[in-house]
C-alpha positions, 0 to 999 in steps of 0.5 A: 156566333156562337150559342154561347155569345147568343145567350150571354146577352140575355143573361144580361137582360136577367141581370138588368131585370133583377136589378130593377126589380130588387133596388129597394132591397139593393139600396136603402133610400127610398126615391121619394123621401124628401130630407131637406138637410141633404139638398143638391149633395154631390155626388159621394160615399153616401149618396153615390149619384148624388141627391136632388134640390128636394134632399131625395138620393138620385141613384134610388130615383133613377133605380125606381125609375127604371122600373117604370121606364124599362117595365112599361117600355117592354109591355109596350112593345110587346103589345105592339108586337102582338096585335100589330103581328095578329092585323097583318096575318089577318090582313093577309089570310082574309082578303076582302073588305077586312084586308082592305080596312086593315091596310088603309089603317096601316097606310094612314098611321105610316102616313105621319110621323109616329112621335107627332102622331103620339104627341097629339093622342097624348095631349087629347088624352091628358097626361099620365103614364097609361096615356102616353102609352096608349098613344105609343100603342096607337101609332106604333103597331102598324110597323108589325102588322106591314112586315107580318102580313108582307112575309105571310103573303110572300110565304104563301105564294112559295111553291111549297105551300101549294103543294102542301095545299093540295095534300089536304093540309088545312090552313092552320096547319100550314100557317103553325109549320111552315108560315109562323116559324119563318115570320117570327124571327124577324118579327122578334128582332124588330120588336128588340131593336124597337125597345130602344124607340119606345124608352125614348118616345116615352120618355120623350113624352114625359119630358114634355109634361104628356107622360109621367108627373112629378113626384113619379120617379121616371127618366123622362121626367126627371130630366124635364124636372131637373133641366133648369139645374144643368150648370149648378147640379149636373148630375141629376141630369147626368143620372137618368140621362146616362140610364137612358142612353146606356139601356138604348144601347144595351137593347139595340146590341141584344136586336142586332145579336139576335138578327146575327144569330138568326141569319147564322142558323 
């Protein structure tokens, strides 16, 4: 795979983030302003994605929801990747009781289906995007911890690591020069591929009433709010549903492209 092909997908990422950040300047309608004279207008020249039952522009709400959904998803993914990686490396290096405690936490967390565990935590904490994000963080970090621990242990057992130790290289130097460069690629691929999963789980919590609260424009919440209008105003579900599908597909493509690029290096 050529570097220009690899870099192209990240240009798309920059464009996606740019559109979401600049949405208020790119599209003039207020996503929260109710215009009762424009209730349930079908997609057309003025309102490209139509309006909802309160006369709010659907495209404006999709763009505003994208800032919330995609932004929070990226924040959750970075958090669980960093937290899980650090705990996995600590477990591989520390040994003893510390390693046993971390490993036990990983095994217990992975024994329960993640979405079921997240639903239980979100239900206990109550609604809100902050609580939904915290619930997903609590259930998603073990994947990275297990992967980081496994890779670190595998690399530590390699002969060249033993040679480096005999030559007097410090543990920090070995980690920085030998271990970190080799585990960074697989962990990065896992994180990018996980973005779509986290996005769908976050939207799912909002759909079930455990995430975004009305009138917040969030894709899962928009689907939940408008599901009763599927037959009379289907565009209210096509817009946020299509945004979820396209965004998840894009990040999956980015992850696969990154994996192929790293495998060919």
